[in-house]
N, CA, C and O atoms as a DFTB+ gen file, in Angstrom:
320 C
 N C O
     1  1       0.619      -1.380      -0.124
     2  2      -0.119       0.003      -0.278
     3  2       1.066       1.376       0.187
     4  3       0.683       2.535       0.028
     5  1       1.793       1.232       0.478
     6  2       2.936       2.519       0.704
     7  2       3.072       2.754      -0.373
     8  3       2.800       3.936      -0.581
     9  1       3.509       1.984      -1.652
    10  2       4.037       1.691      -2.781
    11  2       3.321       2.678      -4.143
    12  3       3.792       3.410      -5.013
    13  1       1.864       2.193      -3.730
    14  2       0.948       2.995      -4.679
    15  2      -0.232       4.127      -3.633
    16  3      -1.461       4.077      -3.605
    17  1       0.575       4.946      -2.973
    18  2       0.676       6.037      -2.358
    19  2       1.326       6.437      -2.336
    20  3       1.173       7.516      -1.763
    21  1       2.796       6.163      -2.868
    22  2       3.838       6.822      -3.640
    23  2       3.643       7.206      -4.785
    24  3       3.829       8.370      -5.139
    25  1       3.202       6.203      -5.598
    26  2       2.613       6.447      -6.954
    27  2       1.416       7.261      -7.483
    28  3       1.333       7.619      -8.658
    29  1       0.426       7.550      -6.471
    30  2      -0.946       8.520      -6.600
    31  2       0.016       9.749      -6.496
    32  3      -0.062      10.587      -7.393
    33  1       0.906       9.930      -5.493
    34  2       1.307      11.339      -5.554
    35  2       1.436      11.788      -6.840
    36  3       0.856      12.748      -7.347
    37  1       2.458      10.824      -7.488
    38  2       2.957      11.191      -8.778
    39  2       1.529      11.525     -10.206
    40  3       1.574      11.565     -11.435
    41  1       0.748      11.649      -9.486
    42  2      -0.728      11.458     -10.768
    43  2      -1.028      12.917     -10.999
    44  3      -1.475      13.617     -10.090
    45  1      -0.801      13.350     -12.131
    46  2      -1.570      14.419     -12.296
    47  2      -3.348      14.344     -12.097
    48  3      -3.793      13.225     -11.842
    49  1      -4.347      15.505     -12.211
    50  2      -4.911      15.873     -11.353
    51  2      -6.095      15.501     -13.360
    52  3      -5.929      15.640     -14.572
    53  1      -7.382      14.899     -12.154
    54  2      -7.896      14.458     -13.491
    55  2      -8.142      12.903     -14.080
    56  3      -8.953      12.500     -14.913
    57  1      -7.061      12.159     -13.268
    58  2      -6.832      10.441     -13.837
    59  2      -6.499       9.884     -12.290
    60  3      -5.827      10.303     -11.348
    61  1      -7.385       8.641     -12.559
    62  2      -6.781       8.039     -11.863
    63  2      -5.670       7.457     -11.594
    64  3      -4.825       7.549     -12.485
    65  1      -5.326       6.785     -10.500
    66  2      -3.683       6.362     -10.415
    67  2      -3.736       5.176     -11.062
    68  3      -2.951       4.905     -11.971
    69  1      -4.754       4.293     -10.610
    70  2      -4.627       3.172     -12.205
    71  2      -4.197       3.383     -12.954
    72  3      -3.234       2.680     -13.261
    73  1      -4.620       4.619     -13.904
    74  2      -4.251       4.835     -15.160
    75  2      -3.140       5.476     -16.075
    76  3      -3.252       5.561     -17.298
    77  1      -1.967       5.954     -15.289
    78  2      -0.943       6.324     -15.470
    79  2      -0.555       4.869     -15.057
    80  3      -0.292       4.181     -16.044
    81  1      -0.444       4.187     -13.811
    82  2       0.025       2.975     -13.205
    83  2       0.207       1.999     -14.328
    84  3       1.302       1.619     -14.743
    85  1      -1.427       1.484     -14.958
    86  2      -1.388       1.208     -16.808
    87  2      -0.338       1.569     -17.538
    88  3       0.557       0.761     -17.782
    89  1      -0.318       2.607     -17.902
    90  2       0.532       3.599     -18.454
    91  2       1.759       3.183     -18.900
    92  3       2.444       2.979     -19.901
    93  1       1.717       3.142     -17.375
    94  2       3.663       3.230     -17.016
    95  2       3.541       1.679     -18.081
    96  3       3.700       1.591     -19.299
    97  1       3.255       0.751     -17.220
    98  2       3.378      -0.817     -17.869
    99  2       3.636      -0.862     -19.279
   100  3       4.696      -1.217     -19.795
   101  1       2.292      -0.365     -20.045
   102  2       2.456       0.217     -21.586
   103  2       3.832       0.746     -21.922
   104  3       4.359       0.720     -23.034
   105  1       4.209       1.107     -21.086
   106  2       5.497       2.008     -22.220
   107  2       6.565       1.086     -22.068
   108  3       7.441       0.953     -22.923
   109  1       6.503       0.177     -20.560
   110  2       8.037      -0.843     -20.893
   111  2       8.253      -1.383     -22.278
   112  3       7.530      -1.654     -23.237
   113  1       9.264      -1.422     -22.059
   114  2      10.242      -2.075     -23.262
   115  2       9.875      -3.432     -23.230
   116  3       9.933      -4.067     -22.177
   117  1       9.343      -4.150     -24.743
   118  2       8.972      -5.454     -24.098
   119  2       7.240      -5.970     -24.297
   120  3       6.796      -6.780     -25.112
   121  1       6.756      -5.454     -23.608
   122  2       5.661      -5.186     -22.899
   123  2       4.712      -4.850     -24.445
   124  3       4.746      -3.923     -25.254
   125  1       3.856      -6.183     -24.332
   126  2       2.893      -6.184     -25.719
   127  2       1.728      -6.197     -25.343
   128  3       0.929      -5.913     -26.235
   129  1       1.092      -6.522     -23.889
   130  2      -0.556      -5.899     -23.495
   131  2      -0.666      -6.062     -21.724
   132  3       0.225      -6.225     -20.890
   133  1      -1.352      -6.006     -21.657
   134  2      -1.806      -5.525     -19.884
   135  2      -3.067      -6.289     -19.919
   136  3      -3.951      -6.428     -20.765
   137  1      -2.945      -6.562     -19.194
   138  2      -4.669      -7.180     -18.679
   139  2      -5.007      -6.977     -16.877
   140  3      -4.900      -7.819     -15.986
   141  1      -5.372      -5.755     -16.808
   142  2      -5.978      -5.629     -15.425
   143  2      -6.624      -5.685     -14.408
   144  3      -6.694      -4.515     -14.032
   145  1      -7.142      -6.301     -13.719
   146  2      -8.086      -6.737     -13.330
   147  2      -9.604      -5.630     -12.990
   148  3      -9.536      -4.402     -12.935
   149  1     -10.254      -6.047     -12.893
   150  2     -11.767      -5.184     -12.606
   151  2     -12.288      -5.655     -11.779
   152  3     -12.123      -6.866     -11.624
   153  1     -13.352      -4.747     -10.660
   154  2     -14.103      -4.778      -9.703
   155  2     -16.120      -4.394     -10.800
   156  3     -17.294      -4.641     -10.524
   157  1     -15.569      -3.882     -11.702
   158  2     -16.986      -3.028     -11.863
   159  2     -16.885      -2.726     -13.346
   160  3     -15.821      -2.815     -13.959
   161  1     -18.325      -2.273     -14.037
   162  2     -17.605      -2.130     -15.372
   163  2     -17.147      -0.821     -15.690
   164  3     -16.556      -0.386     -16.679
   165  1     -17.468      -0.391     -14.846
   166  2     -16.767       1.458     -14.788
   167  2     -15.307       1.741     -14.517
   168  3     -14.787       2.833     -14.750
   169  1     -14.646       0.649     -13.988
   170  2     -13.527       0.207     -13.352
   171  2     -12.565       0.023     -14.802
   172  3     -11.488       0.594     -14.974
   173  1     -13.287      -0.998     -15.881
   174  2     -13.429      -1.750     -16.613
   175  2     -12.898      -0.397     -17.495
   176  3     -11.825      -0.312     -18.091
   177  1     -13.629       0.313     -17.432
   178  2     -13.529       1.546     -18.989
   179  2     -12.803       2.642     -18.371
   180  3     -12.359       3.443     -19.194
   181  1     -12.515       2.949     -16.938
   182  2     -11.457       3.439     -16.739
   183  2      -9.797       2.916     -16.867
   184  3      -8.788       3.532     -17.213
   185  1      -9.998       1.573     -16.448
   186  2      -8.914       0.342     -17.127
   187  2      -8.278       1.152     -18.200
   188  3      -7.177       1.691     -18.318
   189  1      -9.656       1.030     -19.162
   190  2      -9.199       1.330     -21.107
   191  2      -8.744       2.586     -21.476
   192  3      -8.278       2.761     -22.602
   193  1      -8.819       3.430     -20.712
   194  2      -8.659       5.016     -20.608
   195  2      -6.853       4.454     -20.764
   196  3      -6.277       4.512     -21.850
   197  1      -6.371       4.089     -19.863
   198  2      -4.872       4.500     -19.678
   199  2      -4.767       4.289     -21.279
   200  3      -4.574       5.404     -21.764
   201  1      -4.819       3.237     -22.365
   202  2      -4.037       3.066     -23.418
   203  2      -4.381       4.473     -24.627
   204  3      -3.878       4.681     -25.732
   205  1      -5.595       5.376     -23.743
   206  2      -5.818       6.477     -24.935
   207  2      -5.089       7.613     -24.316
   208  3      -5.253       8.716     -24.836
   209  1      -4.070       7.481     -22.967
   210  2      -3.242       8.760     -22.579
   211  2      -2.175       8.641     -23.179
   212  3      -1.515       7.649     -23.490
   213  1      -1.960      10.270     -23.410
   214  2      -0.708      10.400     -23.839
   215  2       0.653       9.157     -23.419
   216  3       0.359       8.315     -22.571
   217  1       1.865       9.120     -23.949
   218  2       2.955       8.786     -23.392
   219  2       3.050       9.320     -21.764
   220  3       2.326      10.270     -21.465
   221  1       3.735       8.857     -20.943
   222  2       4.073       9.895     -19.472
   223  2       5.085       9.691     -20.506
   224  3       5.473       8.972     -21.427
   225  1       5.408      11.387     -19.391
   226  2       6.825      11.708     -19.976
   227  2       8.433      11.193     -18.869
   228  3       8.654      10.671     -17.776
   229  1       9.155      11.725     -19.960
   230  2      10.600      10.895     -18.699
   231  2      10.884      10.881     -17.866
   232  3      11.733      10.016     -17.648
   233  1      10.416      11.896     -16.497
   234  2      10.383      12.537     -15.097
   235  2       9.233      11.748     -14.379
   236  3       9.251      11.759     -13.148
   237  1       8.211      11.051     -15.037
   238  2       7.129      10.472     -14.713
   239  2       7.927       8.628     -14.834
   240  3       7.970       7.736     -13.987
   241  1       8.332       8.669     -15.949
   242  2       8.736       7.486     -15.967
   243  2       9.706       6.870     -15.220
   244  3       9.635       5.725     -14.774
   245  1      10.773       7.780     -15.065
   246  2      12.144       7.238     -14.046
   247  2      11.454       7.147     -12.513
   248  3      11.905       6.273     -11.772
   249  1      10.463       7.945     -12.048
   250  2      10.119       7.902     -10.897
   251  2       9.279       6.854     -10.566
   252  3       9.133       6.522      -9.390
   253  1       8.609       6.196     -11.644
   254  2       7.719       5.053     -11.439
   255  2       8.997       4.054     -11.627
   256  3       8.936       3.135     -10.810
   257  1      10.213       3.978     -12.540
   258  2      11.192       2.755     -12.515
   259  2      11.894       2.766     -11.047
   260  3      12.367       1.683     -10.699
   261  1      12.032       3.956     -10.061
   262  2      12.512       3.798      -9.395
   263  2      12.068       3.079      -7.690
   264  3      12.597       2.416      -6.797
   265  1      10.600       3.819      -8.051
   266  2       9.565       3.295      -7.292
   267  2       9.376       1.375      -7.052
   268  3       9.569       0.674      -6.058
   269  1       9.007       1.098      -8.197
   270  2       9.434       0.320      -9.412
   271  2      10.724      -0.786      -8.318
   272  3      10.403      -1.626      -7.477
   273  1      11.674      -0.517      -8.594
   274  2      13.092      -0.804      -8.045
   275  2      13.273      -0.967      -6.730
   276  3      13.974      -1.884      -6.302
   277  1      12.609      -0.022      -5.873
   278  2      12.398       0.053      -4.579
   279  2      11.743      -1.084      -4.103
   280  3      12.348      -2.046      -3.629
   281  1      10.445      -1.007      -4.219
   282  2       9.261      -1.131      -3.448
   283  2       8.332      -2.549      -3.912
   284  3       7.314      -3.124      -3.526
   285  1       9.376      -2.709      -4.992
   286  2       7.927      -3.427      -5.773
   287  2       9.246      -5.277      -6.778
   288  3       9.028      -6.472      -6.578
   289  1      10.286      -4.723      -7.617
   290  2      11.275      -5.688      -8.182
   291  2      11.581      -6.801      -6.934
   292  3      11.582      -8.027      -7.048
   293  1      11.805      -6.106      -5.868
   294  2      11.859      -7.500      -5.465
   295  2      11.059      -8.963      -4.995
   296  3      11.618     -10.057      -4.922
   297  1      10.270      -8.815      -4.834
   298  2       8.737      -9.173      -4.621
   299  2       8.085     -10.041      -5.839
   300  3       7.413     -11.043      -5.594
   301  1       8.298      -9.643      -7.000
   302  2       7.863     -10.126      -7.629
   303  2       8.048     -10.757      -9.276
   304  3       7.353     -11.513      -9.954
   305  1       9.419      -9.997      -9.537
   306  2      10.211      -9.595      -9.967
   307  2      11.119     -10.955     -10.930
   308  3      11.384     -10.856     -12.128
   309  1      11.455     -12.109     -10.090
   310  2      11.728     -13.637      -9.803
   311  2      10.750     -13.966     -10.668
   312  3      11.189     -14.473     -11.700
   313  1       9.358     -13.837     -10.603
   314  2       8.198     -14.858     -11.017
   315  2       8.301     -14.882     -12.165
   316  3       7.452     -15.652     -12.613
   317  1       9.182     -14.236     -13.302
   318  2       8.857     -14.611     -14.908
   319  2      10.256     -14.054     -15.248
   320  3      10.654     -14.052     -16.413
């Protein structure tokens, strides 16, 4: 949850934290698809907006990468 809070601080007004998080994943080298979960149709629609967002600027990509490396990589990266 701490990582989610840190990422949410990077999010511009007017979009959900999930949208730039999904956009960040979409922009990673080698990623060809992203299949997010959704609890209801509205959340699915909001998630779909991520593909329509403009590419995230380099400072946001770098901050997301740093956050991933610091908080998430050790817990999940070895699984693939």
